[in-house]
Gaussian input, Z-matrix of N, CA and C with variables (Angstrom, degrees):
# hf/3-21g

backbone

0 1
 N
 C     1     B1
 C     2     B2     1     A1
 N     3     B3     2     A2     1     D1
 C     4     B4     3     A3     2     D2
 C     5     B5     4     A4     3     D3
 N     6     B6     5     A5     4     D4
 C     7     B7     6     A6     5     D5
 C     8     B8     7     A7     6     D6
 N     9     B9     8     A8     7     D7
 C    10    B10     9     A9     8     D8
 C    11    B11    10    A10     9     D9
 N    12    B12    11    A11    10    D10
 C    13    B13    12    A12    11    D11
 C    14    B14    13    A13    12    D12
 N    15    B15    14    A14    13    D13
 C    16    B16    15    A15    14    D14
 C    17    B17    16    A16    15    D15
 N    18    B18    17    A17    16    D16
 C    19    B19    18    A18    17    D17
 C    20    B20    19    A19    18    D18
 N    21    B21    20    A20    19    D19
 C    22    B22    21    A21    20    D20
 C    23    B23    22    A22    21    D21
 N    24    B24    23    A23    22    D22
 C    25    B25    24    A24    23    D23
 C    26    B26    25    A25    24    D24
 N    27    B27    26    A26    25    D25
 C    28    B28    27    A27    26    D26
 C    29    B29    28    A28    27    D27
 N    30    B30    29    A29    28    D28
 C    31    B31    30    A30    29    D29
 C    32    B32    31    A31    30    D30
 N    33    B33    32    A32    31    D31
 C    34    B34    33    A33    32    D32
 C    35    B35    34    A34    33    D33
 N    36    B36    35    A35    34    D34
 C    37    B37    36    A36    35    D35
 C    38    B38    37    A37    36    D36
 N    39    B39    38    A38    37    D37
 C    40    B40    39    A39    38    D38
 C    41    B41    40    A40    39    D39
 N    42    B42    41    A41    40    D40
 C    43    B43    42    A42    41    D41
 C    44    B44    43    A43    42    D42
 N    45    B45    44    A44    43    D43
 C    46    B46    45    A45    44    D44
 C    47    B47    46    A46    45    D45
 N    48    B48    47    A47    46    D46
 C    49    B49    48    A48    47    D47
 C    50    B50    49    A49    48    D48
 N    51    B51    50    A50    49    D49
 C    52    B52    51    A51    50    D50
 C    53    B53    52    A52    51    D51
 N    54    B54    53    A53    52    D52
 C    55    B55    54    A54    53    D53
 C    56    B56    55    A55    54    D54
 N    57    B57    56    A56    55    D55
 C    58    B58    57    A57    56    D56
 C    59    B59    58    A58    57    D57
 N    60    B60    59    A59    58    D58
 C    61    B61    60    A60    59    D59
 C    62    B62    61    A61    60    D60
 N    63    B63    62    A62    61    D61
 C    64    B64    63    A63    62    D62
 C    65    B65    64    A64    63    D63
 N    66    B66    65    A65    64    D64
 C    67    B67    66    A66    65    D65
 C    68    B68    67    A67    66    D66
 N    69    B69    68    A68    67    D67
 C    70    B70    69    A69    68    D68
 C    71    B71    70    A70    69    D69
 N    72    B72    71    A71    70    D70
 C    73    B73    72    A72    71    D71
 C    74    B74    73    A73    72    D72
 N    75    B75    74    A74    73    D73
 C    76    B76    75    A75    74    D74
 C    77    B77    76    A76    75    D75
 N    78    B78    77    A77    76    D76
 C    79    B79    78    A78    77    D77
 C    80    B80    79    A79    78    D78
 N    81    B81    80    A80    79    D79
 C    82    B82    81    A81    80    D80
 C    83    B83    82    A82    81    D81
 N    84    B84    83    A83    82    D82
 C    85    B85    84    A84    83    D83
 C    86    B86    85    A85    84    D84
 N    87    B87    86    A86    85    D85
 C    88    B88    87    A87    86    D86
 C    89    B89    88    A88    87    D87
 N    90    B90    89    A89    88    D88
 C    91    B91    90    A90    89    D89
 C    92    B92    91    A91    90    D90
 N    93    B93    92    A92    91    D91
 C    94    B94    93    A93    92    D92
 C    95    B95    94    A94    93    D93
 N    96    B96    95    A95    94    D94
 C    97    B97    96    A96    95    D95
 C    98    B98    97    A97    96    D96
 N    99    B99    98    A98    97    D97
 C   100   B100    99    A99    98    D98
 C   101   B101   100   A100    99    D99
 N   102   B102   101   A101   100   D100
 C   103   B103   102   A102   101   D101
 C   104   B104   103   A103   102   D102
 N   105   B105   104   A104   103   D103
 C   106   B106   105   A105   104   D104
 C   107   B107   106   A106   105   D105
 N   108   B108   107   A107   106   D106
 C   109   B109   108   A108   107   D107
 C   110   B110   109   A109   108   D108
 N   111   B111   110   A110   109   D109
 C   112   B112   111   A111   110   D110
 C   113   B113   112   A112   111   D111
 N   114   B114   113   A113   112   D112
 C   115   B115   114   A114   113   D113
 C   116   B116   115   A115   114   D114
 N   117   B117   116   A116   115   D115
 C   118   B118   117   A117   116   D116
 C   119   B119   118   A118   117   D117
 N   120   B120   119   A119   118   D118
 C   121   B121   120   A120   119   D119
 C   122   B122   121   A121   120   D120
 N   123   B123   122   A122   121   D121
 C   124   B124   123   A123   122   D122
 C   125   B125   124   A124   123   D123
 N   126   B126   125   A125   124   D124
 C   127   B127   126   A126   125   D125
 C   128   B128   127   A127   126   D126
 N   129   B129   128   A128   127   D127
 C   130   B130   129   A129   128   D128
 C   131   B131   130   A130   129   D129
 N   132   B132   131   A131   130   D130
 C   133   B133   132   A132   131   D131
 C   134   B134   133   A133   132   D132
 N   135   B135   134   A134   133   D133
 C   136   B136   135   A135   134   D134
 C   137   B137   136   A136   135   D135
 N   138   B138   137   A137   136   D136
 C   139   B139   138   A138   137   D137
 C   140   B140   139   A139   138   D138
 N   141   B141   140   A140   139   D139
 C   142   B142   141   A141   140   D140
 C   143   B143   142   A142   141   D141
 N   144   B144   143   A143   142   D142
 C   145   B145   144   A144   143   D143
 C   146   B146   145   A145   144   D144
 N   147   B147   146   A146   145   D145
 C   148   B148   147   A147   146   D146
 C   149   B149   148   A148   147   D147
 N   150   B150   149   A149   148   D148
 C   151   B151   150   A150   149   D149
 C   152   B152   151   A151   150   D150
 N   153   B153   152   A152   151   D151
 C   154   B154   153   A153   152   D152
 C   155   B155   154   A154   153   D153
 N   156   B156   155   A155   154   D154
 C   157   B157   156   A156   155   D155
 C   158   B158   157   A157   156   D156
 N   159   B159   158   A158   157   D157
 C   160   B160   159   A159   158   D158
 C   161   B161   160   A160   159   D159
 N   162   B162   161   A161   160   D160
 C   163   B163   162   A162   161   D161
 C   164   B164   163   A163   162   D162
 N   165   B165   164   A164   163   D163
 C   166   B166   165   A165   164   D164
 C   167   B167   166   A166   165   D165
 N   168   B168   167   A167   166   D166
 C   169   B169   168   A168   167   D167
 C   170   B170   169   A169   168   D168
 N   171   B171   170   A170   169   D169
 C   172   B172   171   A171   170   D170
 C   173   B173   172   A172   171   D171
 N   174   B174   173   A173   172   D172
 C   175   B175   174   A174   173   D173
 C   176   B176   175   A175   174   D174
 N   177   B177   176   A176   175   D175
 C   178   B178   177   A177   176   D176
 C   179   B179   178   A178   177   D177
 N   180   B180   179   A179   178   D178
 C   181   B181   180   A180   179   D179
 C   182   B182   181   A181   180   D180
 N   183   B183   182   A182   181   D181
 C   184   B184   183   A183   182   D182
 C   185   B185   184   A184   183   D183
 N   186   B186   185   A185   184   D184
 C   187   B187   186   A186   185   D185
 C   188   B188   187   A187   186   D186
 N   189   B189   188   A188   187   D187
 C   190   B190   189   A189   188   D188
 C   191   B191   190   A190   189   D189
 N   192   B192   191   A191   190   D190
 C   193   B193   192   A192   191   D191
 C   194   B194   193   A193   192   D192
 N   195   B195   194   A194   193   D193
 C   196   B196   195   A195   194   D194
 C   197   B197   196   A196   195   D195
 N   198   B198   197   A197   196   D196
 C   199   B199   198   A198   197   D197
 C   200   B200   199   A199   198   D198
 N   201   B201   200   A200   199   D199
 C   202   B202   201   A201   200   D200
 C   203   B203   202   A202   201   D201

   B1=1.4458
   B2=1.5208
   B3=1.3071
   B4=1.4542
   B5=1.5121
   B6=1.3359
   B7=1.4584
   B8=1.5253
   B9=1.3258
   B10=1.4592
   B11=1.5250
   B12=1.3208
   B13=1.4624
   B14=1.5265
   B15=1.3127
   B16=1.4617
   B17=1.5266
   B18=1.3191
   B19=1.4589
   B20=1.5222
   B21=1.3267
   B22=1.4596
   B23=1.5292
   B24=1.3396
   B25=1.4553
   B26=1.5239
   B27=1.3179
   B28=1.4603
   B29=1.5169
   B30=1.3413
   B31=1.4490
   B32=1.5133
   B33=1.3353
   B34=1.4612
   B35=1.5173
   B36=1.3167
   B37=1.4676
   B38=1.5260
   B39=1.3403
   B40=1.4648
   B41=1.5224
   B42=1.3434
   B43=1.4636
   B44=1.5179
   B45=1.3294
   B46=1.4598
   B47=1.5178
   B48=1.3385
   B49=1.4655
   B50=1.5210
   B51=1.3278
   B52=1.4578
   B53=1.5154
   B54=1.3316
   B55=1.4507
   B56=1.5171
   B57=1.3240
   B58=1.4611
   B59=1.5281
   B60=1.3456
   B61=1.4662
   B62=1.5199
   B63=1.3277
   B64=1.4605
   B65=1.5207
   B66=1.3152
   B67=1.4623
   B68=1.5165
   B69=1.3292
   B70=1.4565
   B71=1.5235
   B72=1.3130
   B73=1.4548
   B74=1.5290
   B75=1.3244
   B76=1.4511
   B77=1.5292
   B78=1.3304
   B79=1.4536
   B80=1.5218
   B81=1.3293
   B82=1.4556
   B83=1.5208
   B84=1.3267
   B85=1.4647
   B86=1.5250
   B87=1.3112
   B88=1.4741
   B89=1.5228
   B90=1.3324
   B91=1.4513
   B92=1.5108
   B93=1.3110
   B94=1.4641
   B95=1.5246
   B96=1.3307
   B97=1.4592
   B98=1.5247
   B99=1.3145
   B100=1.4499
   B101=1.5216
   B102=1.3303
   B103=1.4564
   B104=1.5167
   B105=1.3196
   B106=1.4571
   B107=1.5211
   B108=1.3163
   B109=1.4587
   B110=1.5191
   B111=1.3415
   B112=1.4606
   B113=1.5335
   B114=1.3091
   B115=1.4626
   B116=1.5249
   B117=1.3253
   B118=1.4670
   B119=1.5262
   B120=1.3226
   B121=1.4655
   B122=1.5339
   B123=1.3273
   B124=1.4679
   B125=1.5207
   B126=1.3313
   B127=1.4653
   B128=1.5233
   B129=1.3232
   B130=1.4638
   B131=1.5231
   B132=1.3395
   B133=1.4670
   B134=1.5206
   B135=1.3422
   B136=1.4634
   B137=1.5281
   B138=1.3443
   B139=1.4648
   B140=1.5321
   B141=1.3492
   B142=1.4609
   B143=1.5179
   B144=1.3362
   B145=1.4571
   B146=1.5293
   B147=1.3114
   B148=1.4608
   B149=1.5247
   B150=1.3118
   B151=1.4592
   B152=1.5167
   B153=1.3327
   B154=1.4531
   B155=1.5174
   B156=1.3181
   B157=1.4640
   B158=1.5245
   B159=1.3213
   B160=1.4631
   B161=1.5241
   B162=1.3067
   B163=1.4584
   B164=1.5171
   B165=1.3254
   B166=1.4614
   B167=1.5211
   B168=1.3251
   B169=1.4514
   B170=1.5302
   B171=1.3254
   B172=1.4590
   B173=1.5200
   B174=1.3111
   B175=1.4565
   B176=1.5194
   B177=1.3060
   B178=1.4554
   B179=1.5121
   B180=1.3142
   B181=1.4583
   B182=1.5267
   B183=1.3365
   B184=1.4641
   B185=1.5172
   B186=1.3060
   B187=1.4478
   B188=1.5210
   B189=1.3366
   B190=1.4615
   B191=1.5164
   B192=1.3143
   B193=1.4626
   B194=1.5208
   B195=1.3379
   B196=1.4681
   B197=1.5106
   B198=1.3120
   B199=1.4614
   B200=1.5157
   B201=1.3199
   B202=1.4766
   B203=1.5073
   A1=108.07
   A2=117.12
   A3=122.54
   A4=108.05
   A5=116.11
   A6=120.43
   A7=108.43
   A8=116.72
   A9=120.00
   A10=113.31
   A11=118.17
   A12=120.96
   A13=110.04
   A14=116.47
   A15=121.41
   A16=112.72
   A17=117.14
   A18=121.01
   A19=110.58
   A20=115.51
   A21=122.51
   A22=107.56
   A23=116.01
   A24=121.46
   A25=110.02
   A26=117.49
   A27=121.37
   A28=109.14
   A29=115.93
   A30=119.91
   A31=112.18
   A32=114.65
   A33=122.52
   A34=109.32
   A35=116.10
   A36=120.57
   A37=108.27
   A38=116.17
   A39=120.33
   A40=112.09
   A41=117.16
   A42=120.09
   A43=109.53
   A44=116.16
   A45=122.58
   A46=107.17
   A47=116.78
   A48=122.43
   A49=108.08
   A50=117.18
   A51=120.68
   A52=111.25
   A53=115.90
   A54=123.03
   A55=109.01
   A56=116.55
   A57=121.00
   A58=111.70
   A59=117.10
   A60=120.77
   A61=112.94
   A62=116.46
   A63=121.58
   A64=110.79
   A65=115.80
   A66=121.67
   A67=109.48
   A68=116.03
   A69=122.07
   A70=106.41
   A71=115.44
   A72=122.02
   A73=107.46
   A74=116.22
   A75=121.03
   A76=108.22
   A77=114.99
   A78=121.51
   A79=109.74
   A80=116.36
   A81=122.43
   A82=109.35
   A83=115.24
   A84=121.90
   A85=106.94
   A86=116.62
   A87=122.67
   A88=111.91
   A89=116.91
   A90=121.50
   A91=115.09
   A92=118.40
   A93=122.34
   A94=108.14
   A95=116.49
   A96=120.32
   A97=110.63
   A98=115.15
   A99=122.52
   A100=107.97
   A101=116.73
   A102=121.22
   A103=108.82
   A104=116.26
   A105=122.23
   A106=108.10
   A107=116.39
   A108=121.93
   A109=107.21
   A110=116.36
   A111=121.36
   A112=109.10
   A113=116.64
   A114=119.65
   A115=110.83
   A116=115.41
   A117=119.87
   A118=110.20
   A119=116.13
   A120=120.79
   A121=110.53
   A122=117.00
   A123=120.57
   A124=111.48
   A125=117.21
   A126=120.95
   A127=109.16
   A128=116.16
   A129=120.61
   A130=111.59
   A131=116.64
   A132=120.46
   A133=112.76
   A134=116.53
   A135=120.78
   A136=112.34
   A137=115.96
   A138=121.90
   A139=111.46
   A140=115.41
   A141=119.65
   A142=110.29
   A143=115.29
   A144=121.68
   A145=108.68
   A146=115.88
   A147=120.91
   A148=108.61
   A149=115.87
   A150=121.90
   A151=112.90
   A152=117.26
   A153=120.91
   A154=112.10
   A155=116.15
   A156=122.45
   A157=108.81
   A158=116.38
   A159=122.26
   A160=109.57
   A161=115.55
   A162=121.54
   A163=107.73
   A164=115.61
   A165=122.04
   A166=106.32
   A167=116.43
   A168=121.66
   A169=107.12
   A170=116.27
   A171=120.54
   A172=108.50
   A173=115.29
   A174=122.17
   A175=106.45
   A176=116.41
   A177=120.12
   A178=110.66
   A179=115.77
   A180=119.19
   A181=111.08
   A182=117.80
   A183=122.19
   A184=111.19
   A185=115.98
   A186=122.39
   A187=105.63
   A188=116.67
   A189=119.75
   A190=111.98
   A191=115.50
   A192=123.10
   A193=105.24
   A194=116.87
   A195=119.91
   A196=110.35
   A197=116.08
   A198=122.44
   A199=108.05
   A200=115.72
   A201=120.93
   A202=107.39
   D1=125.35
   D2=173.05
   D3=-111.07
   D4=133.60
   D5=-177.22
   D6=-150.47
   D7=148.28
   D8=-177.55
   D9=-81.83
   D10=-16.58
   D11=-179.14
   D12=-64.74
   D13=139.56
   D14=-178.79
   D15=-88.29
   D16=-24.29
   D17=-174.95
   D18=-98.33
   D19=88.53
   D20=179.57
   D21=-124.80
   D22=124.53
   D23=-176.95
   D24=-127.95
   D25=139.49
   D26=176.59
   D27=-86.31
   D28=137.75
   D29=-178.93
   D30=-152.65
   D31=-173.87
   D32=-178.61
   D33=-128.37
   D34=133.08
   D35=177.19
   D36=-68.49
   D37=126.19
   D38=179.91
   D39=-107.91
   D40=-22.05
   D41=-178.94
   D42=-161.85
   D43=145.67
   D44=173.90
   D45=-129.37
   D46=118.63
   D47=178.94
   D48=-110.00
   D49=101.20
   D50=-178.67
   D51=-87.79
   D52=133.95
   D53=174.81
   D54=-106.53
   D55=-159.66
   D56=-178.86
   D57=-62.76
   D58=-42.38
   D59=-179.22
   D60=-132.53
   D61=-20.85
   D62=-173.54
   D63=-121.47
   D64=143.71
   D65=177.34
   D66=-116.09
   D67=146.46
   D68=170.96
   D69=-105.08
   D70=119.14
   D71=-178.30
   D72=-106.76
   D73=117.54
   D74=-179.30
   D75=-96.78
   D76=128.87
   D77=-174.41
   D78=-126.21
   D79=130.33
   D80=177.84
   D81=-93.79
   D82=125.51
   D83=175.41
   D84=-124.55
   D85=98.25
   D86=178.54
   D87=50.91
   D88=45.87
   D89=177.16
   D90=89.14
   D91=-10.16
   D92=174.57
   D93=-96.58
   D94=140.56
   D95=-178.39
   D96=-110.05
   D97=126.90
   D98=176.90
   D99=-111.42
   D100=143.86
   D101=176.73
   D102=-117.81
   D103=124.63
   D104=176.02
   D105=-108.14
   D106=133.02
   D107=176.55
   D108=-103.38
   D109=109.05
   D110=-177.07
   D111=-133.85
   D112=167.68
   D113=179.68
   D114=-71.11
   D115=153.46
   D116=174.55
   D117=-59.77
   D118=-35.14
   D119=179.00
   D120=-61.46
   D121=-39.45
   D122=178.15
   D123=-65.80
   D124=-37.45
   D125=176.58
   D126=-57.89
   D127=-44.93
   D128=179.94
   D129=-67.34
   D130=-47.90
   D131=-176.83
   D132=-63.12
   D133=-33.30
   D134=179.76
   D135=-87.80
   D136=-2.28
   D137=-179.09
   D138=55.09
   D139=42.41
   D140=-179.14
   D141=-73.14
   D142=142.15
   D143=177.68
   D144=-156.19
   D145=155.43
   D146=178.10
   D147=-59.02
   D148=131.53
   D149=-177.73
   D150=94.26
   D151=-11.07
   D152=-178.97
   D153=-72.89
   D154=145.07
   D155=177.65
   D156=-86.31
   D157=131.68
   D158=-178.99
   D159=-139.99
   D160=172.95
   D161=172.38
   D162=-116.83
   D163=133.91
   D164=175.21
   D165=-94.47
   D166=123.35
   D167=179.04
   D168=-113.99
   D169=119.82
   D170=-178.59
   D171=-109.94
   D172=118.10
   D173=176.54
   D174=-139.15
   D175=96.80
   D176=-173.64
   D177=-142.80
   D178=142.27
   D179=176.05
   D180=-86.83
   D181=-24.96
   D182=-178.81
   D183=-141.85
   D184=139.32
   D185=169.43
   D186=-132.55
   D187=116.16
   D188=-176.16
   D189=-125.93
   D190=135.91
   D191=172.05
   D192=-146.62
   D193=133.75
   D194=179.05
   D195=-143.32
   D196=145.22
   D197=173.60
   D198=-141.07
   D199=158.81
   D200=176.84
   D201=-117.84

């Protein structure tokens, strides 16, 4: 796989929460957990499953979290 994104991390799928159309895929990367929101169709096409090895690709202009 060749990709222009610089932030690529290898991890393991720890949980898949499927909704009506969208799934949240939780991925462990050296103790850090990333959540990807993708279509259920993508979960099937990528053959994702708990314990599967994947790559997390982060390409984002903004990441925001706030609390008071």
